[in-house]
C-alpha positions in Angstrom: -4.8 38.4 14.7 -2.0 37.1 12.6 -1.9 33.4 11.7 1.6 31.8 11.6 2.1 29.2 8.9 4.4 26.3 9.4 6.8 25.5 6.5 5.3 23.3 3.8 6.1 19.6 4.1 5.3 18.9 0.5 8.7 18.6 -1.4 9.1 20.5 -4.6 9.8 17.3 -6.5 6.5 15.8 -5.4 4.6 19.0 -6.1 6.0 19.0 -9.6 5.0 15.4 -10.3 1.5 15.9 -8.9 1.0 19.1 -11.0 1.9 17.0 -14.1 -0.7 14.4 -13.2 -3.4 16.9 -12.5 -2.6 18.9 -15.7 -3.0 15.7 -17.7 -6.5 15.2 -16.1 -7.6 18.8 -16.8 -9.6 17.6 -19.8 -12.9 15.9 -19.0 -12.6 13.5 -21.9 -9.4 12.1 -20.4 -11.0 11.8 -17.0 -13.9 9.8 -18.6 -11.4 7.7 -20.5 -9.3 6.9 -17.5 -12.4 6.1 -15.4 -13.7 3.7 -18.1 -10.4 1.9 -18.4 -9.9 1.7 -14.6 -13.3 0.1 -14.0 -12.8 -2.3 -17.0 -12.1 -5.9 -15.8 -9.3 -6.2 -18.3 -7.8 -4.7 -21.5 -10.2 -2.8 -23.7 -9.8 -2.0 -27.4 -9.5 1.7 -28.5 -12.5 1.4 -30.8 -14.6 -0.1 -28.0 -13.4 2.7 -25.6 -14.2 5.4 -28.1 -17.7 4.1 -28.6 -18.3 3.8 -24.9 -17.7 7.4 -24.2 -19.0 8.8 -27.5 -15.9 10.2 -29.2 -14.2 9.5 -32.5 -11.4 7.0 -32.6 -8.8 9.6 -33.5 -9.8 11.8 -30.6 -9.8 8.8 -28.3 -6.3 7.8 -29.5 -5.0 11.3 -29.0 -6.1 11.5 -25.4 -5.0 8.0 -24.6 -1.5 8.9 -25.8 -1.4 11.7 -23.3 -2.6 9.4 -20.5 0.0 6.9 -21.5 2.8 9.5 -21.5 1.9 10.5 -18.0 1.7 6.9 -16.9 -2.0 6.5 -16.2 -2.6 3.8 -18.8 -0.7 1.2 -20.7 -1.1 0.6 -24.4 -0.4 -2.7 -26.1 -0.5 -3.6 -29.8 -2.2 -6.8 -30.8 -2.4 -7.2 -34.6 -4.2 -4.2 -35.9 -5.8 -3.3 -32.5 -4.4 -1.2 -29.7 -5.5 -2.5 -26.3 -5.6 -0.3 -23.2 -5.3 -1.1 -19.5 -4.9 0.9 -16.4 -1.6 1.3 -14.7 -2.4 -0.2 -11.3 0.3 1.9 -9.6 -1.8 5.0 -10.4 -4.7 3.5 -8.5 -2.5 4.1 -5.4 -0.4 7.1 -6.5 -3.3 9.4 -7.6 -5.3 9.1 -4.4 -2.1 9.6 -2.4 -1.3 12.7 -4.4 -4.6 14.2 -3.6 -4.2 13.3 0.1 -0.7 14.8 0.2 -1.8 18.1 -1.5 -4.8 18.5 0.9 -2.7 17.6 3.9 -4.7 14.6 5.0 -1.7 12.2 4.9 -0.6 12.1 8.5 3.0 11.6 9.6 2.4 10.1 13.0 -0.2 7.6 14.2 -3.2 9.5 15.4 -4.2 7.2 18.3 -7.6 6.5 16.7 -10.6 6.5 19.0 -12.6 4.2 16.8 -10.6 1.0 17.4 -13.1 -1.9 17.6 -14.0 -2.8 21.2 -14.3 -6.6 20.4 -10.7 -6.9 19.1 -7.9 -7.5 21.6 -4.3 -7.3 20.6 -1.6 -9.1 22.6 1.9 -10.4 22.2 2.3 -13.5 20.2 3.1 -16.7 22.2 4.3 -20.2 21.4 0.7 -21.4 21.4 -0.2 -19.1 18.5 1.9 -20.6 15.7 -0.7 -22.8 14.3 -3.2 -20.0 13.9 -0.5 -17.6 12.7 0.5 -19.9 9.9 -3.1 -20.7 9.0 -3.9 -17.0 8.6 -0.7 -16.5 6.6 -1.9 -19.3 4.3 -5.3 -17.5 3.9 -3.4 -14.4 2.9 -1.3 -16.3 0.4 -4.5 -17.7 -1.2 -5.7 -14.1 -2.1 -2.6 -13.7 -4.3 -2.5 -10.1 -3.3 -0.8 -10.3 0.1 2.7 -11.6 -0.6 5.1 -13.1 -3.1 5.1 -16.3 -1.1 3.3 -19.2 -2.7 3.7 -21.6 0.3 3.3 -20.9 4.0 6.8 -20.5 5.5 7.7 -22.9 8.3 7.6 -21.9 11.9 11.3 -22.1 12.1 11.8 -19.7 9.2 9.4 -17.1 10.6 10.7 -17.4 14.1 14.3 -16.8 12.9 13.5 -13.7 10.9 10.9 -11.8 13.0 12.0 -9.5 15.8 11.0 -11.2 19.1 9.5 -8.1 20.7 7.4 -7.1 17.7 5.1 -10.0 17.1 1.4 -9.4 17.8 -1.9 -11.3 17.4 -5.5 -10.1 17.4 -8.3 -12.0 19.1 -12.1 -11.8 18.8 -13.9 -13.8 21.5 -10.7 -15.6 22.3 -10.0 -16.7 18.7 -6.8 -15.6 16.9 -8.0 -13.7 13.8 -4.9 -11.8 12.7 -1.2 -11.1 13.3 1.5 -8.6 12.8 5.2 -8.9 12.8 8.4 -6.9 12.0 11.5 -8.1 10.3 14.9 -6.3 10.4 15.8 -4.9 6.9 19.6 -5.3 7.4 22.2 -6.8 9.7 24.2 -3.5 9.6 24.2 -1.7 12.9 23.3 1.7 11.3 19.9 0.1 10.2 19.1 -1.4 13.6 16.1 0.8 13.9 14.6 0.0 10.5 12.1 -2.9 10.2 9.8 -4.2 7.5 6.3 -4.9 8.8 3.6 -7.4 7.9 -0.1 -7.4 8.9 -2.4 -10.3 8.1 -6.1 -10.7 8.8 -8.0 -14.0 8.6 -10.8 -14.9 6.4 -14.3 -13.9 7.6 -13.1 -11.0 9.8 -11.8 -8.6 7.2 -13.4 -5.2 7.4 -14.0 -5.4 11.2 -11.0 -3.3 12.3 -8.6 -6.1 13.0 -5.9 -4.7 10.7 -6.4 -1.3 12.2 -6.0 -2.6 15.7 -2.9 -4.6 14.8 -1.2 -1.8 12.9 -1.9 0.7 15.7 -0.3 -1.6 18.2 2.6 -2.3 15.9 3.5 1.3 15.2 3.1 2.5 18.8 5.1 -0.3 20.2 7.8 0.4 17.6 7.9 4.0 18.6 8.3 3.1 22.3 11.1 0.6 21.4 13.0 3.2 19.5 12.6 1.9 16.0 12.9 4.9 13.8 11.6 3.7 10.4 9.0 1.1 9.5 8.5 0.1 5.9 6.3 -2.3 4.0 5.7 -3.3 0.4 2.2 -3.8 -0.8 0.7 -4.9 -4.2 -1.0 -1.9 -5.8 -4.2 -4.0 -6.1 -4.4 -4.3 -2.4 -5.9 -0.9 -1.9 -7.5 -1.6 1.5 -4.1 -2.4 3.0 -2.5 0.7 1.4 -5.3 2.9 2.8 -4.9 1.3 6.2 -1.2 2.1 6.3 -1.7 5.7 5.2 -4.1 6.1 8.1 -1.4 4.9 10.4 1.1 7.5 9.3 2.9 5.6 6.4 3.6 7.6 3.3 4.0 6.3 -0.2 7.7 6.4 -1.2 7.1 5.1 -4.7 6.2 2.1 -6.9 8.8 -0.6 -7.5 7.9 -1.7 -11.1 8.1 -5.3 -12.0 10.1 -6.0 -8.8 9.5 -9.8 -8.9 7.5 -12.6 -10.5 4.4 -14.0 -8.8 2.9 -17.2 -10.3 4.9 -16.4 -13.5 3.7 -12.8 -13.8 5.8 -9.7 -13.1 4.2 -7.7 -10.3 4.7 -4.1 -9.0 4.8 -3.2 -5.3 4.1 0.1 -3.5 6.8 0.9 -1.1 5.5 2.7 2.0 7.4 3.9 5.1 6.7 5.6 8.4 9.3 7.6 10.3 9.3 8.1 14.0 10.4 11.6 14.3 11.0 11.3 18.1 13.6 8.6 17.7 17.2 9.5 18.3 19.2 10.4 15.2 21.5 7.7 13.9 24.8 8.3 12.2 25.9 5.5 9.8 
């Protein structure tokens, strides 16, 4: 019996980048160094790092330079010391690379069978605005959900969100989360491209509310003929990135220092999901 293989969906450019990453990590000392830096709560001095993993400081410095060249860590001089910190973008990019190579990054929503039975998703109504803005504010308070520092007004949100792509999630009749989509451009050729947002309220995170909302959002977008959904997420928000990967989004790349947040330059991970069944569009 002959097995027919479908053409690979892993682009040569991505394969080349991933190979460079994996080659850099082919040394166990570098793997231990990267792990130690990644789990450190802040910057760590080279001397302290060398002592922690039991190598000489010159050996530690050599391997750190290799990790820095590939982009896994950042090095900063302070006086006579060199301080090391993890590149947060790699906390997203490296797991995604492994998923891509092993074929576990899906390209379409999988209609999960494990959606929580106690979460109901429905269309947003006029009566939901107070809860929606409250949950938005709870997301802002985490400092890892949005660049916004104040909850936008109802008028602002109502003006920018697509009317047919606003959803709320309920548990026992209480609104505990919401999802919405915003057009990325007023140009006609981008009419099927939208930026998505998903917010889950305090106290119910980890209960499948985000999964239920995102599943509704992408399936409704498919049915409505939207051909691309995109979103930008802080690298530190790993749970949200994993949630989007499971819903068929792929990591496009990291937008470094894209904007300031509370006076600090922040990166975002750009993800997108393409509906391959949508009609082709010619710009």
